[in-house]
MIMI-953855 format. One line per field, with one value per residue: x, y, z of N, C-alpha, C in turn. Coordinates in steps of 0.2 Angstrom, whole numbers. Atoms other than C-alpha are relative to their C-alpha. Layout:
nu: [X|...];
nv: [Y|...];
nw: [Z|...];
cau: [X|...];
cav: [Y|...];
caw: [Z|...];
cu: [X|...];
cv: [Y|...];
cw: [Z|...];
end
This chain:
nu: [-5|3|0|-7|-3|3|-3|-7|-1|3|-5|-6|2|1|-6|0|-4|4|1|5|6|1|2|7|5|-1|-3|-7|-2|0|7|1|-4|4|5|-4|-2|6|0|5|4|3|7|4|-3|-7|1|2|-5|-4|3|-1|-7|-2|5|3|6|-1|0|-7|-5|1|0|7|2|-3|3];
nv: [-3|-1|-7|-2|-1|-7|-6|-1|-3|-7|-4|0|-5|-7|-3|1|5|4|-5|-5|3|2|-6|-2|5|0|7|1|2|7|2|-1|5|6|0|2|7|4|3|-3|-4|-6|-1|-4|-7|-1|2|-6|-5|2|-1|-7|-1|3|-2|5|2|5|6|0|1|7|5|2|0|6|6];
nw: [-4|-7|-3|-2|6|3|-5|1|7|0|-3|4|6|-3|-3|-7|-4|-5|-6|2|0|-7|-4|2|-3|-7|-2|0|6|0|1|7|3|-1|6|6|0|-1|-7|-3|5|-3|0|6|-1|3|7|3|1|6|6|1|0|6|5|3|-4|-4|4|3|-5|-3|6|1|7|3|-2];
cau: [5|3|0|18|25|14|19|37|35|25|38|53|43|42|55|50|61|54|57|47|33|34|34|18|10|16|25|42|53|54|35|34|47|36|22|35|40|23|25|11|-3|-9|-26|-39|-33|-15|-21|-30|-15|-4|-16|-16|2|5|-10|-18|-35|-37|-41|-24|-14|-22|-21|-40|-41|-31|-38];
cav: [-34|-33|-17|-17|-18|-4|7|5|8|24|30|26|36|51|63|57|47|34|47|60|48|42|60|64|48|53|36|30|26|8|7|14|1|-13|-7|-9|-26|-32|-35|-23|-13|5|9|18|35|32|24|40|51|40|40|59|60|50|57|41|33|21|7|11|11|-5|-14|-16|-14|-30|-48];
caw: [-142|-123|-113|-106|-123|-130|-115|-118|-137|-134|-122|-134|-148|-136|-129|-111|-99|-87|-73|-83|-84|-66|-60|-70|-63|-45|-43|-41|-56|-51|-50|-68|-73|-66|-79|-93|-87|-85|-67|-62|-71|-68|-62|-73|-66|-71|-88|-92|-88|-99|-113|-112|-110|-126|-135|-138|-134|-120|-132|-141|-125|-119|-136|-136|-154|-157|-156];
cu: [-3|1|7|4|-2|2|7|1|-2|6|7|-2|0|7|0|4|-5|-1|-5|-7|-2|-2|-7|-5|0|2|7|2|-1|-8|-2|3|-4|-6|3|2|-5|-1|-6|-4|-3|-7|-3|2|6|-1|-2|6|5|-3|0|7|3|-5|-3|-6|2|0|7|5|-1|0|-7|-2|3|-4|5];
cv: [1|7|2|2|6|6|2|3|7|4|1|5|7|2|-2|-6|-4|5|5|-3|-1|6|3|-4|1|-7|0|-3|-8|-3|1|-6|-7|0|-2|-7|-4|-3|3|4|6|-1|4|7|1|-2|6|5|-2|1|8|2|-2|2|-5|-2|-6|-7|-1|-2|-7|-6|-3|-1|-6|-6|-4];
cw: [7|2|1|-6|-4|4|-2|-7|0|3|-4|-6|3|3|8|2|4|6|-2|1|7|4|-2|3|8|3|-1|-7|-1|-1|-7|-4|0|-6|-6|0|1|6|4|-6|3|1|-5|1|-3|-8|-4|-1|-5|-7|-2|-1|-7|-6|-4|3|5|-3|-4|5|3|-5|0|-7|-4|3|5];
end
């Protein structure tokens, strides 16, 4: 699974909207949508926020546990 697919999956499993997450990351909704579309990737600071938001490890969020 790719990062953008995992991110979308985690969001759909949570009660959070794209706007909620974008607000927490201090970015626009369209910037967040680019993450989910695979057009852009967050920096490490935003990855940490996302991992904490979804209560997952960075490895789980970035699919590092998969080959």
